[in-house]
C-alpha positions as CSV (number, residue, x, y, z in Angstrom):
1,M,95.3,26.1,-38.7
2,N,92.7,27.5,-40.9
3,K,90.6,24.1,-40.5
4,R,90.7,24.9,-36.7
5,I,89.5,28.8,-37.4
6,S,86.6,27.4,-39.5
7,L,85.7,24.7,-37.2
8,L,85.7,27.3,-34.4
9,L,83.8,29.8,-36.2
10,T,81.1,27.1,-37.2
11,S,80.7,25.8,-33.9
12,S,80.3,29.3,-32.6
13,L,77.6,30.2,-35.1
14,F,75.8,26.9,-34.6
15,L,75.6,27.4,-30.7
16,A,74.6,31.1,-31.4
17,M,71.7,29.5,-33.6
18,A,70.7,27.1,-31.3
19,G,70.6,29.6,-28.5
20,S,68.5,31.8,-30.3
21,G,65.5,29.2,-30.3
22,F,65.0,29.8,-26.8
23,A,64.4,33.8,-27.1
24,H,60.9,34.7,-27.1
25,A,59.0,35.9,-30.2
26,A,58.6,39.6,-30.5
27,V,55.0,40.8,-30.0
28,D,53.2,41.6,-33.0
29,A,51.5,44.9,-32.5
30,V,49.6,45.1,-36.0
31,Q,47.9,41.4,-35.3
32,A,47.0,42.7,-31.7
33,Q,45.6,46.1,-33.1
34,E,43.9,44.2,-35.7
35,L,42.3,41.9,-33.1
36,M,41.3,44.7,-31.2
37,K,39.7,46.4,-33.8
38,T,37.8,43.2,-35.2
39,N,36.5,42.8,-31.5
40,K,35.8,46.6,-31.2
41,C,37.6,46.7,-28.0
42,G,38.3,50.3,-28.5
43,K,34.7,51.0,-27.9
44,C,35.7,51.0,-24.3
45,H,39.6,50.9,-24.1
46,E,42.0,53.2,-25.3
47,I,45.9,53.0,-25.0
48,A,46.5,55.8,-22.7
49,K,43.1,57.6,-22.1
50,T,40.2,55.9,-19.7
51,K,37.0,55.6,-21.5
52,T,34.3,53.5,-20.2
53,A,36.8,51.1,-19.3
54,P,40.6,51.4,-18.0
55,S,43.1,52.3,-20.6
56,L,45.3,49.7,-21.7
57,K,48.6,51.5,-19.7
58,K,46.3,51.0,-16.4
59,I,45.9,47.3,-17.3
60,A,49.4,47.0,-18.1
61,A,50.4,48.7,-14.9
62,K,48.2,46.6,-12.8
63,Y,49.6,43.2,-14.3
64,K,53.2,44.2,-15.2
65,G,55.7,42.1,-13.3
66,K,53.1,39.6,-12.1
67,T,53.9,36.1,-13.1
68,D,50.2,35.4,-13.8
69,G,49.5,38.8,-15.5
70,E,49.2,37.4,-19.1
71,E,47.2,34.6,-17.9
72,K,44.8,36.8,-16.0
73,I,44.4,39.3,-19.3
74,I,43.7,36.3,-21.1
75,K,41.0,34.9,-19.0
76,N,39.6,38.1,-18.7
77,I,39.1,38.7,-22.7
78,T,37.8,34.9,-22.8
79,T,35.5,34.4,-20.1
80,G,33.3,37.4,-19.9
81,P,33.7,38.4,-16.3
82,T,31.8,41.0,-14.8
83,V,33.5,44.1,-14.7
84,K,32.9,47.8,-13.6
85,D,32.9,50.6,-15.8
86,A,34.4,54.1,-15.1
87,D,30.8,55.2,-13.8
88,G,30.7,52.0,-11.4
89,N,28.2,50.2,-13.6
90,E,28.6,46.5,-13.9
91,E,28.4,44.5,-17.1
92,E,29.9,41.4,-18.5
93,H,33.3,41.9,-20.2
94,Y,33.2,41.3,-24.0
95,I,34.4,37.9,-25.0
96,I,37.1,38.0,-28.1
97,K,36.1,36.3,-30.7
98,T,39.2,34.0,-31.3
99,K,40.2,30.7,-29.8
100,D,43.6,30.7,-31.1
101,P,46.1,30.6,-28.2
102,A,48.9,32.3,-30.1
103,K,46.8,35.1,-31.0
104,L,45.3,35.5,-27.4
105,K,48.8,35.4,-25.8
106,N,50.1,38.0,-28.5
107,L,47.3,40.3,-27.4
108,A,47.9,40.0,-23.8
109,Q,51.7,40.8,-24.3
110,W,51.1,43.7,-26.6
111,I,48.6,45.1,-23.8
112,L,51.4,44.4,-21.2
113,S,53.9,46.2,-23.5
114,Q,51.8,49.5,-23.3
């Protein structure tokens, strides 16, 4: 009887651990904020307030729930497209200084979490 219980508990634990591998990693907010600070994103963007560029909350609202939202944010911060600022002026978006896909994905996910 004890062997059955031990086997059942061990099997349950194994299945629970195996299933947890499919869960998404949590967003590293500190890393995302540091990347924004290093790249001076705060010059134009704030979390809740529009400066010369939309707030991160507005960006998140625009892309949240869209299957390609994360991809579009990453494209915007890595390719330097022409964007309009709050005054209607057009300029090239700053290209972030990292090629690390994990850091870019983390930053995009953090923006979407706003």
